N, C-alpha and C positions, 0 to 999 in steps of 0.2 A: 504494500500500500504506500502511496505517496503521502506527503505531509498534509494534503487537503482531503485525504480519505479515498482518493481514486486508486483503482488497482494499477499495479505496475504492468505495463504492456510488454509482452514477450516478443521477441523477434520472430520473423517468418520461420526461422529454424526451430522455434520453440524454446529459446533460452532467454533469460534475463541477461542481455548482452553485456551491459556495463559491469554487472556483478561477476559474470563469467570471465571477462577480460581481467578484471582486478585480481580475482583469485588465481587465474592462470599466471599472471605476471609475478605475483608473490611466490607461488610455488616454484615457478621456473627460476626466479632470482635466487631462492634459497638453495636449490640444487646446483645452480651455476657457481654460486659462492663456494659451496663445499668442494666442487670439482677443481676449482682454481686455487684453493688454499690447501686443503688436506683431503685428497681424493678418497681415502678410505672411509671418510665420514659418510660417503654415499651408501656404504653398506648399512650403516645405522639408519639412514633415511629409508632405505628399502625395508628394513626390519620393522620400522614404525608403520610404514604404509601397509605392509603385509598384515600386521596385527589389526589395524583399523578395518581394512577391507575384509578380512576374515570374519571379524565381529559383525560387520554389516551383512555379509552374504549369509552367514548362519542365521542371523536374525530375520532376514527376508525369507529364507526357506521355512522358518518356523511360522512366521506371520501368514505367508501366502499359501502354504500347503500343509502345515502341521508336521513338517519334516524335522526330526530331531537329530541334527548333526552332533557328533561328539565334539562339542565346541572346545573344551579345554585341551584335550589331546591334540586337536588340529592347531590351536593357537600356540601351544608350547612346541609341538613338532615343527610348526612353521618357522618359529624363531631358530630352532636348531638347524633347519635347512639353510636359512640365510647365513647364520653366523659360521657354520661349519664350512661354507663355501670359501671363506677367506683363507684358512690354512690348508684345507684339504681338497678344494676344487670340486669337480664332479663326483668324486668318490664320497666326499663328506655329505654332499646333497643327497645322493642316492641312498646312503646308509640311513640318514635321518628320515628320508621319505618312507623307506621300508619299515623302519621301527614305528613311525607314526601310524602307518596303516595297521600294523599288528595291534598297537595299543587301542586304536579306534574300534577294531573288531571285538577286542576283549571288553572295552568300556561299554559298548552297546548291549552286551549280554545281560547287564543289570536290568534292562528294560523289558526282558522277556521275549517271547517269540513274535508277537504281533508287530508288524512293521519293521522287523529286524533287517531284512534285505534292503528295504527302501532307505532306512536311516544309515545303514553301513555303506551303501553305495553312494549316498550323498556325502558322507564323510570322506570317502576316498576321492570323490570328484572335487570337493572343496580343497583338500590337501594338495591335489595335483594342479588345479586351476589357479589357485592364488599363490601359496608359498613356493611350490615347485617351479612354476613358470617365472615367478619374480626372482628366484635365486639365480637365474641366468643373467638378469640385469646386474645383480651383485657381482657375478663372476666377470662381467665385462670390464669392471674397473680394476681388477687385480693386476694385470700386466703393467709394465712401466708406462705404456702409452694408454693406460686404461681410461683416463679422463677423456682423451680424444675419442675413444671407442664409444663411451657413454654419450658424448656430445653428438656423434654421428647418429646414434640410435634415437636420441631425443629429437634432434633436428628433423630427422626423417618423419617421425610420427607426428610432430607438430605441423610440419609442412603439409603432410597428407591431410590432416584434420582441417587445417586452415584453407587449403586449396579446395577441398571438397565442400566446406561450409560456404565459401564465397561463390563458387560455381553453382552450388545447389540453390542458394538464395536468389542469385541473379537469373539463372537459366533453367533451374530444375522443373521439368514437366513430365518426365517419364520415370515412375517409381521403379526401383530395383526389385523390391519385395514388399508390395503394398500391404500384405496381411501381417508382415513382421514389423517393418519400419516405414510407414507411409511417407515420411519426409526425406528418406534417403533415395536419391535419384541417380539415374545413369549419367546425367550431366554433372552431378556432384562427384561421382566416381571418376569421371574423366578429368575433372579439375584436380582430384587427388593424384591421379596418375601423372599429370603434367608437373605438378608441384613436387611430387615424390621423386620423379626421375631427375629433374633439375637439381634438387637438393642432394640426391644420392651421388650424382656425377661430381658435384662440387665438393661435397664433404669428404668422400672417399679419396678423391685425388688430391685435395688441398690439405686436409686435416690428417689423413693417414698415409699419404704418399702412395696410394694405390692407383690403379688404372681407371680411367673415366668410364670404360665399359663395365667394369666391375661395380662402379657406383650406380650405373643405370640398372643393372640386374638387381642390385641391392634395393634400389628404390622401388622397382616393380614388385619385388617379393614382399617388401614391407607394406606397401599400399594394399596389396591383396590380403595379406594376413591381418592388417589392422582393420580393414573393412569387414573381414570375416569375424574378427573378435567383437566388433560393434554389433553385427547382426546376431551373433550367438547370445550376447547379453540381452538384446532386445527380445529374442525368443524366450529367454528365461523369465524376463519381467512380465511378458504377456502371459506366459504359462502360470506364473504366480499371481497375476492380477494386480501388479503394483506398478507405479509410475517410476519410482527411483529406488535404488537399494538403500539409500540413507538420505540424511538432510544436512550433513556436515558442511558442505561447501556451497555457499550461495551462488545460484546461477548454474550449478553443476549437478546438484543432488548429493549423493554420497561420494566418498572417495572411490568406492568400487565402480561407480558410474564413469569415472575418469580413467580407470585402469583397464577398461574392457579392451581397448586397442593396444595398450602398452604391454599387457601380459604375454600374449602370443608373439608380439613383435620382439620382445626381449629374447625369446628362444631363437627365433630366426636370425636376429642380429648377432647373437653369440656364435651361431653355427656358420653363417655366411662370412662375417668379418674374420673369424678364425681361419676360414678356408682361403679367402682372398688376400688377407694381410696377416699372416701368422705372427703371433707375438714372439718377440726376440727371446 
């Protein structure tokens, strides 16, 4: 509501644009400061984001469908995945993930037979979708040029989101998936592709000293995966009958609503950047 009692108008894309931009700038500035001063602080930022997003997702599953995720095992196991990625890399993440799954299966036994498979499956899904995927973002920062790798990853996702938003608002007429996300259009996806390819070619070649064509492939892959991540969360929210996963971030919803494209993109970024520009 405005000061005179009138409702705040959302943009054509369905966001409170000034609030969304302000929150985005603050979050991005904090991450950038960490990367430029003490890059390993980024691991702590990922850990906090994982805890908040896990709390939001488990709460949404409970509210929307009565699904009882083993919240505390997933929360604690998620922290183990992120923090063990620092000294032990993929081996540490995998070990923590497997132990988390075992604990979740045992934890749910206390609730009896009814709904066991549903709740246990949702617990495994939550552990994989949030902390496991996010751990790949934490592993991006570990090499000596890790800050640059994270910057490439974030610039690509932001460029894809921004390009898609602008093209969708200005030219969007043909929905990609009208029953899932009516505001997501093919024109917006084209804008994401253009912005992502340009950003990929520039960042990989200038920031990581890779080849421009590697950046083009990186951009194409991340745009596709980021779009898929956005659609997947839209499906989840429609299935649960909710608008947002949370209310933490003005103009964005919950933190989980901003991580939908980041989580799968982190996995692809880690794999492709490791292939194109191997760490020294």
